[in-house]
C-alpha positions in Angstrom: 0.9 6.2 19.4 1.6 4.3 16.2 3.1 6.2 13.3 3.3 5.0 9.7 5.8 6.5 7.4 5.4 6.0 3.7 8.1 6.2 1.1 7.8 8.6 -1.8 5.8 7.5 -4.8 6.8 8.6 -8.2 6.0 9.0 -11.8 6.5 6.1 -14.2 5.5 5.1 -17.7 2.9 2.6 -18.4 4.3 -0.9 -18.0 6.8 0.2 -15.5 7.2 -0.8 -11.9 7.4 0.9 -8.5 7.7 -0.2 -5.0 6.1 1.6 -2.0 7.1 1.0 1.6 5.4 1.7 4.9 7.5 1.7 8.1 5.6 1.4 11.4 6.8 2.5 14.8 5.4 -0.7 16.3 5.9 -4.4 15.7 3.8 -5.7 12.9 2.6 -8.4 15.2 0.6 -5.8 17.0 -1.3 -5.0 13.8 -4.1 -7.4 13.0 -4.4 -6.0 9.6 -2.3 -3.9 7.3 -2.1 -3.0 3.7 -2.7 -0.4 1.1 -5.5 1.8 -0.1 -5.6 4.3 -2.9 -7.7 7.3 -3.8 -8.4 8.7 -7.2 -9.7 12.2 -7.7 -13.5 12.3 -7.1 -13.6 8.8 -5.8 -13.6 7.2 -2.4 -10.6 5.5 -1.0 -10.5 1.9 -2.2 -8.7 -1.2 -1.0 -5.7 -2.2 -3.1 -4.1 -5.0 -1.0 -4.2 -6.1 2.6 -3.0 -8.8 4.9 -5.3 -9.8 7.7 -4.3 -12.0 10.6 -0.8 -12.2 9.3 -1.3 -14.6 6.4 -4.6 -13.8 4.7 -3.8 -11.9 1.5 -6.4 -10.0 -0.4 -6.2 -7.9 -3.6 -8.5 -5.8 -5.5 -9.5 -7.4 -8.8 -8.0 -4.5 -10.7 -4.5 -5.2 -9.4 -4.4 -9.0 -9.0 -1.4 -10.5 -10.8 0.3 -7.1 -10.9 0.6 -5.9 -7.3 2.2 -7.8 -4.4 2.0 -7.0 -0.8 4.8 -8.2 1.5 6.1 -7.6 5.0 9.5 -7.5 6.7 8.8 -8.0 10.3 12.4 -7.3 11.3 12.1 -3.8 9.9 8.4 -3.3 10.9 7.8 -2.5 7.3 5.5 -3.6 4.6 5.7 -3.1 0.9 3.6 -2.8 -2.2 5.3 -4.0 -5.3 3.5 -2.6 -8.4 4.3 -4.1 -11.7 2.8 -3.6 -15.2 1.5 -0.2 -14.1 -1.4 1.3 -16.0 -2.5 4.9 -16.2 -5.6 4.0 -14.2 -3.3 3.1 -11.3 -2.7 6.8 -10.9 -3.8 7.7 -7.4 -2.6 8.7 -4.0 -1.6 5.6 -2.1 -2.0 5.2 1.6 -0.7 2.5 3.8 -2.9 1.4 6.6 -2.6 -0.6 9.8 -5.3 -1.8 12.2 -4.8 -3.0 15.7 -6.5 -1.4 18.7 -6.9 1.7 16.5 -6.6 2.5 12.9 -3.4 4.1 11.5 -2.7 5.8 8.2 0.3 6.8 6.3 0.6 10.3 5.0 -0.2 9.3 1.4 2.0 9.3 -1.6 1.3 10.2 -5.2 1.8 7.6 -7.9 1.4 8.8 -11.4 1.5 6.5 -14.4 1.7 8.0 -17.9 0.8 6.5 -21.2 
């Protein structure tokens, strides 16, 4: 069974930065896709950033140029670096990995104030 453990989110002011991490109990090489989703109140979970087949990076248009996904295979961990945060980035963020099955982190709250 694969377990994903997210770091804590936090509260920041608009324009600030925050980094999230997701540590997997398996090698990242066993995950064909991994990344981050977020969910705002009353909305469906949406893709934020993902890596597919190890080197195909995709970002939601709303975060392009501000968010960066990266991996550290030695630590079985991936990250979401969030810069220039906006109030509309406020959401619960979930890390996700897909291999044979789908795996989700527990979710972490990110709050951006004006």
